[in-house]
N, C-alpha and C positions, 0 to 999 in steps of 0.2 A: 535356380541357384543364385542368380544375381539379386533377386528380390530378397532372399535370406541374408545376403551380405549387407544390403542396404538397410534392412530392418535391424540387423545387429549393430551396424554403425550408428544409426539414429538412436537406438536404445542406449548404447554406450555414451554418446554425447549427452543425452538427456539425464542419464544417471550421474554424470560428473558435472553437470551444469550448476553453477552458483549464480544467484542474482542478488545484487546489493543496490538499493535505490535510496537516495538521501534527500532530505529537505523537500517534502512534497506539501503543497498547499492548493487545495481545490476549493474555489469559492463561487457562489452563485448570489448575485445581487438582483433583487426584484424591485425596480422602481417604476415600471410602466404598468404592470397588471394589478398592483395593490390599490385598494380603494381607501379614500379618506386618510391620506398621509400615513399609511401603515406599511411603508416600504421596509424591506428587511434584507439582511445578508445572512447566508448560512454557508457552512463549509466544514471541511475537515483538514487537519494537518497531521503530519507525523515526521519525526526526525529521520527514521530509517526503517527499512524493511529488508530483511536478509532471508533469502530462500536458499536452502542447501539440501544435499542428500542426507538421508538418515544414517548412512553407514560410511564413516571415514576412518582413515588410519589414525589420525591425530584428533581425538575428540576430547572435549572438556568433560569433567564428571557429570555436569548437568546435562550436557548434550548426550552423553552415553546412556544415562538413565532414561531420557526421553526417547532415544532411539530404540531401546529394548522394548518399550511399550508400543511402538509404531510399526516395527518390522512385521512383515507377513511372508508367508511361503507361497503365495499364489502368483508370483512373478511380476507383480505390479511395481512400477517405479514410484517410490514414495519420497516426499520432500517434507522438511520441517521449515516453518516460517516463524521468524521472530519480528515482532512489530514493536518499535520503541517510541515512546512519547507520543501516543495517539490521542487526538482531541477532536471533538465535534462541537460546533458552536452555532448559535442562532441569535442574531442581534437585530434590534430595530435600527433603522437608518433615520437619523433626524436630519431634516432639511435645514441646514445652517444658513441658507440663502432665502428664507421665507419673506423677509421684509424688503426685498429688492437687492440691487447690487451693493456689494460691500466696497466701501471706499477705503483705500489705504493711504495713510499720510506719511 
């Protein structure tokens, strides 16, 4: 009996859970393993990601159309994720200090 109550409580929490993450930047710089001055930096950035339930009382038209296509009758908890301004990059890192120490005047 207690297990069913806990399962129901956890399910209700997960169904109503909304996650909003902003300004993420993940970057990897390789300056030690690269050969012949081919150091690089790669990474990804995004402005925001919003994860929410597919069925809400106050949905926008776009969200409502998307929710209709995602809902199922098998009892699974379903979420919709919106990812804004996502970018992936790969850049060469130039050694600006090749000629020795830089003197500032």
